[in-house]
N, C-alpha and C positions, 0 to 999 in steps of 0.2 A: 454311824457317827452320831453321837447325841449332843444335845445343848451343852455348851462349855461355859464356865464362869470367866474365864480369861483367855483371851487370844494371844498365843505367843507369836512374836515377830518372825517374819521370814524374809528372805532376800527379795529385792524388787526385781521386776522383769519388764520385758519389752511388750508393747501393745501394737496392734496392727494399725493400718491407716485410719484417719479420723472418721470423716463422713464419706460414704461413697459418693463420687461426683465431685468432691472438693480436692483441692490440691495438697497432696502430701499430709502434713500434720506439723505439729510443733517441733522445733529443733531437737528437743530432748528425746524424741522417738527413735533416735538412731541406735541407742544402747540396748543391749539384750542380756538378761540373766534369767536364772530359773530358781523357783522355790521348791518346797517339799513336793515330792512325787511328780516332778517335772511341770508343775503348774506355775505359770508366771504371774507375778504380782506387779501392779502398777504403782500403787500407793501403799507406803508402810509408815505407820505412825507409832512411835514408842514413847510412853511416859509423858505425853502432852500435858503441860501445865499452863494455865492462864490465870492472871491475877490482875484485876482492875485497880486494886489498892494493895498496898504492902501486906496487910493483915487479912485480906479477903481473897482467898483462893477459890476460883469458880471451878476450874478443872484441876484434878489431883492425880495426874498420871494415867491418862487415857491411852489405850492401845487399839489399833485398828489396822487391818490389812484389806485392801481392795484389789481383786484380780483385774487384769486387763479386760476392758470392754464389759465389765460386770455392772450391776446396780446394787449398791450397798445402801441399806436403809438403817437409819439410827432412830430408835424410839426411846420412850422413857416418860416419867411424869414431868409436870411443870417444874422448872427449877433444877432439872438434872444436869443442864450444861449442854444440851444438844446444839442449840443455835450458837452457843460460844465456840463450841468445837469447830463448827464450820467456819466461823469468823476467824479463829485462829489459823486455820488452814489457808484462808483467803488473805491473811495479812492485815485484817482490820481489827483484830483484838490482840493485846499484848501477850505474847508468848514468853513465859518465864522459865520454861524448862522442857526437856524432851527433844525428840528428833522427828523430823518429817522428811521422808525421802520420796522422791519420784524417780522411777527407774534407777533406783540405788544412789541417786545424788541428793545430798541434803539441800533442802530449800527453806528450812526454818531460819528465821532472821531476815529473810528477804522482805522488801516492801511490797504492798499490793500491787503497785504498778510492775515491779519486777516479776512478780508471780504470774501476772497476766502474760508477760513475755515467755514464762515457762510453760504456758499452755493451760493455766487455770482460770475458769470463768465462774464467778459467784453471782447467783441470783437470790438477793435478800428477800425476806419475808415481806418487808414493807413495800407498798405499791410504788413503782419507779417508772411507769410509762409517762410520757409527755402527752397529756390529753389533747392539746391543741395541734399536735403534729399528726401526720398520717402514720399508718402502720409501717409503710415503707420508709418514711423519714426516721422513725424510731429504730428500726432495724439498721439503718445505715450508721446511726451512732455507735453501734456495736463494732464497726470497722475502724475505729479511731487509731488503732495500732498500725493500720496500713492506709492512712487517710491520704497519702499522696498518690495512691493507686486506685483511681476511680473505677477502672474497668474490673479490677479485682474485686472491689467492694460490690459492684453490680453482680458479679458472678455468684459471690457468696450469699448475697441477699436472696437472689432467685433460688439458690439451692435450699437455703433455710426455709423459704416460704413453702417449698414443695414438701417439707417435712411435716407441716401442719395444715391439715385440711381445713381446720376450723377458722384459720385466718388468711389463707392465701387468696380468697376471693375478695378480702376487705382491704387490700393493700393501699387503696386510695382513700380510704375512710379515716376520719379522725379517730385516734386511738381511744380517746375519752368517750366515744359513742359506742364502744363495744361492751360486751357483758364483762363481768369480773373475771370469769374463767378465760375468756378470750384475751383480755388484757395480760393475765398471767402467761399465757402462751406467747404473747408478744415479747414479754420480758425474757422468757426462756429462749426464743428464736434469736432475740438480740444478742443474748449471751454466746450463741453458737457462731454468730458472724465472725468472731475472733478466732474461729477454728481451734477451740480448746481440745486438749486431750483429757482433761478432768473437768466435769461440770458439777459445781455444788449448789444444790437447791435446798433453801431453807423454808420449809412449811409452805410449799407451793399452793396449797388449798385453803390456807388460813382464811376464815371469814367468808367462804364461798358456800352457796346453797349445795344440797346434795346433788342436784342435777349437774351443777357446774363442777363439783368434785369429781363426779363420774366423767365428765367430758375432758378434764385435765388429765385424769389417769388413762383414759382411752388413747389420748394423744401421746402420752409418755410411753405407753405400750407399743404404739406405732413407731415412735422414735427409736425404740431399742431395736426394732427389726431393720430400720433404715440406716442408723447411725450408731456404730459401735464404739461410742464414747464411753469412758468410765464415768459413772455417776455415783455420787454420795449424796443421799437425800435424807433430810430430817423432816419428820411428819408426825402430827398429832392424830390424823385419820388413819389409824394403824392398819386396820384390815384392808383398806384400798391399797396402802403402800406395800403390804405383804405380797399382794397379787403381782407386783413388778419386780419384787426383790430377788436377788440371788443369795444374798447373805444379810443377816440382820444383827445388829448390836443394840442391846439394851444399856442405857446409862442410868445411874442413880446417884445422886448427891455427888455429881462431879467425877464419878468413877465407873469403871466397867462393871456391869451387873452380870448379864449373860450374853452368849452370842450363839448363832447357829444358822442353819439354812432356813430359807423362807418355810419350808414344810415343817421343820423341827420347831421353830418358834411359834408357828400357827397352832400346832398341836399342844403347846404348853402355855398359850397366851393368857389364859384365865389365871393360872397360877403365878405367872409373871406380874400381872397386874395386881394380884393380891399382895405379891411381895413389895411392890412399889407402895401400895397403901399401908402396909405395916411399917415401912421406913418413914414415910412422909405424912401419912394421914389423908392422903387423896391420891387417886389414880392419875387425874389430869390429862387423860388421853382418851380419844374416842376409839375404844376397842370393839 
């Protein structure tokens, strides 16, 4: 199978339990259907459009399919609409057209709070740790949806700390004293406390040193083996992201460019970047 220019939509499917050791998963995980060749899909996006102003359309009909428990990476030049795409999925950008389905059920049009209840966690690019609070306290904030159940929050915080070797020994330290990479892992771990079935990560290594980029991706690779959550990841450090990807989508000028497996995209990455440059005048990513 070669690199494709457009991904056709498929029926959504069921995914297995969220994180080994955590209880169950989000309510939406009860439904099951199958896609092409028996492969099950968790997320299906068809024709997503986002406009911040009436005459300024950022996304112009983006399609994407993410299989259950997979990692899907979105790449593209600066201004391609990658971060806007995640914000649209998370309910923090105005979706003006298209459909978003989880397990076959439409969720476009829901608020960001409602989407958290559907099992979606969004970790934005901007730093969001509370520096004067400890790592443990930061993680507990991720349990706001179950804030009346302290014992369950305790259980989830413990489990999420075990997923990240780089921060589990610093739970009593102020988050502001950690390295940039460790702070990003705190943000990701905090997102997991809500026990999401879909984790959206917006450029998790932006502004980090090469050493910290490596550390974040080592921990993400470990997360893949421990917690079969479906991940959709936007990244400018393309080669690092490809190493953890199952499937890759390239966006350009608010539309689908090409998509394929990690191996397919890696083999054609130079030509893909040249294509970005021919359209926009700049590559805009660390390939």
